[in-house]
N, C-alpha and C positions, 0 to 999 in steps of 0.2 A: 532357173526361176522364170516362170511364165507370168506375163503381166497383161491385164486388160484395162482399158479405159471405158467407163460407162458415162455417157453424157445425157443427162435428163433435163429436158426443157419444159417449162410450164409458163403460163402468162405472168406468174409472180416472180419466178426465180430460175436461175440456171444452177445445176449441180453436177459436179464431176467426181466420180468415185474411181479410185485406183485399186484394183484387185491384184493381190500377190498370191498366185496359185489358188485363186478362188476366194481368198480371204480379204476383207476390206482393210486396206492399209492406210489410205488417206481419203479425205473428203474435202472438197472445195465448194463453197456456197456463195453465190453472188445474187443478191436480191436487186431486182431491176430499179426499184425506187431508192436504193441505197448502194450504189456502185462503189467498189473499193477505189481508193485514191493512189495506192502505191504504184509508182512508175509515171504518174501524171506530171507534166511540166507546166508551171504557171509563171506568169509575169505578176509577181506579188507586190504588195505595198508594205513597207516597214511601218508597223503601228507603234511599236515601242522598243527602245533599246535598253537593256538592263546590264549596266557595267558590272554590278555586283555578281551576276550570274554568268557574265560573258556570253550573253545570249540575246536574242531578239524575238519579238512576236511579229509574225508576218501575216497579213490578210491575203488569203488566196480565194476568197469568195465562198468559204464554207461557214457552217454555223459557229465554229470556234476558230480563233486565230491559231495559226500553226507556229511551231517552235523551231528556231534555228540557232544552233550553238556554234561558237566560233571555230570549234574543231571540225565542223562539217562544212566549212567554207573553203574555197579553192586555196591551195597552198602556192601562192605566187610570190615572187620576190618583191620586196618593198624598199624603195630607195630611202636612205636616211642621211641627211646632211651632217658631215663631220664638223664643218665650220658654220656656226650659227649665224654669223654675220653674212656669209655668202648665201645661206639659205634664206635669210630675211630679205636679201635683195631680190630673190626670185619668188617671194611668197605669193605674189598675185597669180603667177602662172603655175607654180609647182608646190603649193602647200600640201601638207599631208592629206587633208580632206579631199582636195582635187585629185590627187594621185589615186587615192582609194576609190573615189567615184569612177575614175577612168578604168580601174581594174574591173569593177563590177559591171559598168555599162558596156565596156568594149570587149569583155572576155568572150562574149558569144556572138558578136556582130559578124566576125570573119570566120570562115570555115577553119582557118589555121588555128584559131584560138590560142595564139601565142600571147603572153603577157605584154601589155603595152610598154614600150620602151620610153623611159623618161630620162632626159639628159640633164644631170645635175653634176656640177663639178664637186670633186672630193666627196663622193658618196660611197656607201658600202651597202651590201645587200644582206638582209637578215631574213630568216624564215618567217613566213606569214603567221605560223602558229604562235610566234612570240609577240605578235601585235595585238592590240586591244580592239574589241569589237566596236567600241565607241569611236574609234578612228577610221573604221571601215564602213560603218552604216550610220544613217541618221533617219529620223522620222520622215515619213512621206516619200522615201526613196523607193524607186522601182527596181526590182531585182529578180533575176531569173532563178527559179528554184525548182527542185524535184522532190516529190514526196517519197520518203523511205519507210515510214511507218504510218499506218492508218490511225484515225482517231480511236483511242482506247479509253472507254469510260468517260471521265471528265477531262481527259487530256486531249489537247489538239494534236493534229498530225505532226510528225517529225520531218524536217526538211534538210536538204543539202543543196549547196551550189555546185557540187561536183556532179555534173550531169552524166548519166550513163544510159546508153541506148542499146538494148539487147536485140539480137537477131537469133536465128536458129543456132548458129555455130559460134558467134562472136558477141562481145560486148564492146561498144565504142565509147571511149572516154575522151570527150573533146578537150577537157582542161588538163589532161595528163599526157606524158610522153612515155609511159610505161607499157611494155608488152609483157603480159602475164599469161600463164598457162594454168588451167584448173588443176587443183591438187588431186583430183580424182584420176587424172591421167598419170599413171605410175611410170611407164617406160621412159627412161632417160633419152633413148634414141628418138622416140616419138615427140617428146617435149622439145628436143633440139630442132627437129624437123619443122614443127609448127612455128617456133620462134623465128627460124630462118626465113620460112616462106612468108610469114606475116610481115616481117621487116622488109622483104623484097617487094611485096605487093603494095605496101604503104608508100614506098618510094615510087613505084610505077604509076600509081593513081594520084600521087602527090597529096596523100591524106595526112593531115597534121593532127596530132593527138595521140592517144594510146588505144591499145586493143587488149582484150582478154579472150583467150580461146576457151570456150565452154567445154564441158565434158563431152558433149555431142560432137565436138570437132575432132575427136580421136580417129585417126586413119581416114579422115575426109580428104579427097583429092583437092589439089590447089585451085582448080577451076570453080569448085563449090565455095571455097573460101573467098575467092575473088568476087563471086556473085553477091555474097553477103556484104562484102566491103562496099560495093557499089550501091547496094540497097541502103546501108547505113549512111553513106555519103549523101545520097539524095534526101534521106529522111532528115538529116541534120541541116541541110540547106533549106528545106521546107520550114523547119522550126525557126531558123534564123530569120527567114523572110517574114514569117508570121509575127515574130517578135517585133520586127521593125514596124509592121503595120499597127500593132497594138500599143506601141509606146506612146502614141498620141492620145490614147484613151486614159481617163483618170481612174477607172475602176480596175480591180484585179481581173485578169483574164486567163482562161485555160488555153495554153499554147499547144499542148500535145496530150492526147488521152491514150492511155494504155489499151491494148487489145481487149476485147470481151473475153470472158472466162473460157468459152469453148475454144476460141482460136489461141488464147494464151496457153491452154493446156496442151494443144498440139505442138506449139513451139517449145514449151519448156519440159513437158513430162514424157513425151514420146521418145523411145530409144529402140535400140536393136532388139531388145527382149520383149517389146510390146507386140503381142500377137494380134490383138483386135482393138479397134476403136468403135464402140457401138453407140449409135445416136438414135434417139426416139422422136426426132422432129425433122420433117422433110426440108424445111427452109434452112435450118442450121446444118443439116447434113450436106446440102449443096454448098453452103459457105465454107464449111470445113474442108470438103473435097477440093474446092477451088484454091483455098489457102495452102493445103497440103501439096497440091500439084506443083505449086510455084516454089514453096519454101521447104517442104519435107516430103519429097517425092517417094522415098522408100516406103512410107506408110500409106500411100494413096490407095493401094489395092487392099489394105487391111481395114479400111473404113466401111462399116456395115450400117445399113439403115434398119432399125428395129421397128417392125410394124405389127407385132402380135398384140393380142388383147390384154393379157396381164401386164401390169406396170413393169418397166425394165428393172427398177430397183427392188420390186417385190420378188421377181424371179431369181435375182442373185442375193436375196436376203440382206440387202443394204439397209432397208428401212429398219429391220430388227437390230442390226449392228449399230445403227444411229441411235436408237432408243437406249441400247446398252451403254453407249459412249457417254450418255448424260448421267449415268448412275455413279454413286460414290464407290461402290464395291465392284471389283472385277475378279471373277472366280478363275482359278487356275485348274488345269485338268487333274492335277494330283490331289486336289481337295483344299489346297491353300488358297489365299486370296489377297488382293491389294485393296487398300483404302486410299482414294485420291481426293484430296481437299485443295481447292484453288482459292487463294485469298489475293488481296491486292498486292501484298508484299512478296509473296512467294507461293509455290505449289509444293505440297508435301505428299509423298507416296510411302505408305506404310506396308510392309510385307509381313504376312502372318501365315503360320502353318495350317491353321484351320483344322480340318478333319484328316489331314495327311499325317499318318503315324510313322511312316518310314519303315526302316528295317533294322539295321545292325546297331545303330547308336543314335543318340540325340544329335551329335555333331553331324552325322551323315544325313539325318533328316533335314536339319537346318541348311546344310550345304546344297542339297538337291532342291529344296524349296527356293533358295536364293538364286540358284542357276536358272530355274524355270521362270522366276520372276523377272530376270533381265530381259528375256524375250518379250514378255507381256508389257514391261515398262517401255521398251523401245517402241513397240507398236502403239501403245496408248499415247505416247508423246506426239507421234505423228498424227494419229487419228483425231485426237482432241486439240491438236495444235497448241500444246502447252509451251509457254515461253517464259523468259526471265529467269529468276533464281528458282531452282528445283532441288529439294532435299529428299533423298532416298533413304528411308530407314529400313535397312536390311536387318534380318534377324542376326543377333550376335554370333559370330564364328570365332572359335578359339585358334584354329590353325591358320598361319599366315598364308600357306599355299592355297587354302580355300578362299581367302580374301582376294588373293591375286587372280585366281581363276574366275571368280565372280566379276571382278572389275574388267578383266580381259573379255569376258563374254559380253558384258554391257557395251564395251567399246566396239566390239565387232558387230553387234546388232545396230549400233548407231551409224555405221558406215553408210547405210542406205538412206539415211535421213538427209533431206535437201537442206535443212536449216543447220547453221553452224552450231556445234556444241563444244563445251569444254568441261572436263570431268576432273575432280580431285581424287586422291587416294581414299581408301576405306579407313575411317577413323576408328579409334578404340571403342567407340560406342556403336560401331556398325553403320555409321552415317556416311553417305556420299553426297558431297555438294557438287552441283553442276549448273551450268547455264545453257540455255538454248535461245538462239536469236528469235526475237519476236517482231514480226512485221505487220501482223493483222490480228484481229480478235480471235480468241480461242473459240472452239466449237460451242462451249457452254455460254460464252458471252454473246455469240451470234444468235443462238436459238432461245436463250432463256433470259429472265430478268429476276431481280430479287423478289422473294416471296412477300406479298402484301400483308400477310399475317405476322410473320416473324421479322420482316425487314432485312432478310438476308442473314440473320443470326444462325439459322438452322435449328432453332428450338423456340418454344413458347413457355410462358409461365404456367405452372400447374394451376388447376382450379382452386386448390387449397390456398396457394399464394394470393390469388386474386380475391378470394374471400376475406383474407386478413387485410388486404388493401382496402376493401370496401368497408370493413369495420372501422379502420382508422379514419377513413374519409367521412363516415357518418359522425364520428366523435368530433372531428374537426368542424363539420358543418353545425353541429349542435352548439359548440362553443362560440362560433362566429355569428350564427343567426338565432335569435331568441323566439321568433314568431312561429316557425313551423310546428305543426301539431302531428305531422306524419311524414315519414320518409318512404319513398318508393325507389326500390333498387331495380334498375333495368340492366340486364346482363345476358350473357350466353346461357343456353339451356343447361350445360354441364355445371356451371357455377351456381345457378339457381337451385338445381337438384341437390348440390352439396350443402347449400345454405338451409334447405328445408329438411335435410336428413342428419348428416354427421354434425353439422354446425348449428343445429336448431337450438341446442341448449345455450350456445353463445349468443344467438339472436335474442332469446328470451331474457338473458341476463342484461343485454344491452338495452332492450326495451324498458326493463325495470329501472336501470341506472339512469337513463335519459328521460324517462317518463313520456315517451313518445312511441307511437305505433310504427312498425316497420313492415311494409308490404313488398311483394316481389312481382316482377313482370318479365317474361321471357321475350328477348328480341333475337330472332333467328338470323338476322343479317349481321349481328355482332360477332367478332372473333372472340376467342376465349379470354383475351386480355382486355377487351373493351367493356366498359360499364358506365352507367350514369346514375347519379343520385338526384331524384326529383323531390323538391321541397313543396309540401302542400300546407 
């Protein structure tokens, strides 16, 4: 599989397209006035603690307060006094609230990030997941947090106190002691090598905390891993120093900002199969080359500056694919199609045979359509960045082997997906329930807004329905107001046309019944559902 990265820069936004064998697989968009927050680290202020939800709202300086759940807080040991009388004697120095404040305040001051040791006689250690958030946080408390999910709709950003700092090959976890290896690295020998070398390097540089080897770390020599560790070490020291400086300020502060989209794409998306990185902006081209030379040297010679007249995205048909990605219907080559509907609760994808008539039997036609649909579904999930709960409505299959083959095909296609997915078995109704990790808005949420006419319903009332509403409103006005001698209906042209043609008899009957004249006036700015009754 060959892969290319296209980086398009304009004064308004940055866009990165990932092409798999010339076909758009993923698109990332970052508007300069609305930068993404994921990965940013803030010294936030606790605004409200909600014991009933075991969560807290934290002010990080954005338009909406962010959300922090107790399960997203550092799992550190908490001392608990067995003897209440002895604990009471030390209450001034070692109360639960003081201990928890120490955990939050001190956990990031030192590079070692080891939990503060509190000496209490006759104490036991219980997991922090079993403690209550009201014992750990209080209003107006300053706390170091990192954004894990952007603001989505009316929901604020999602936070964690488990800070993670990514580099090209590694992810540093200051509050953990775990050494992990990416699941995408399959070879047991390579996994063992990485774990051994990372453990040795951490001891050599005296790095406290945990590390995760990313997929890009596979077969990377130890000297490159060491460079990454030193980079992360220096970055964490900088963050800790800046945190100390900002603690004296009362407002919430940005401590560390994630890289811009072009540099982030070089760090996270480039791999051995990436043939080219094409950039259409001279300034960003130089920035990316400088970044790649230091952190991703193998791709340095593959970075190309695009200077031709036609737009970079037009040449590779990215703009056309983007337009198609906003449509409900996705056509399959066989003649079948998908219908994709995204709601607040979930996304549903319906598979249909369409014009595909197949060959030998209905079961064979259905089977082939469902197999083809798995490829399109996996691509659309990545392209549209659909997340949360997703329901796949495959066409009903009778044979269990066919169901297994379709599920296996879907799973194999999702291997390339960077987001974490979880899939259930095919149900008796042909449904597959799955989840896909959501960290940012979907493509539709980024580029679109609810229709001002239908308010996001996807449909409007018919002209006939609006006519009947107008009749009822006229009768209501006639009963309420005795003085009007004439009613003027102001409405959309389609509604007025219907009132003067098909519903003219009803209008005449209503005039006779009420003893009042009804006139009509077209307002072109009204939607089909809008109307006014003017009393004269």
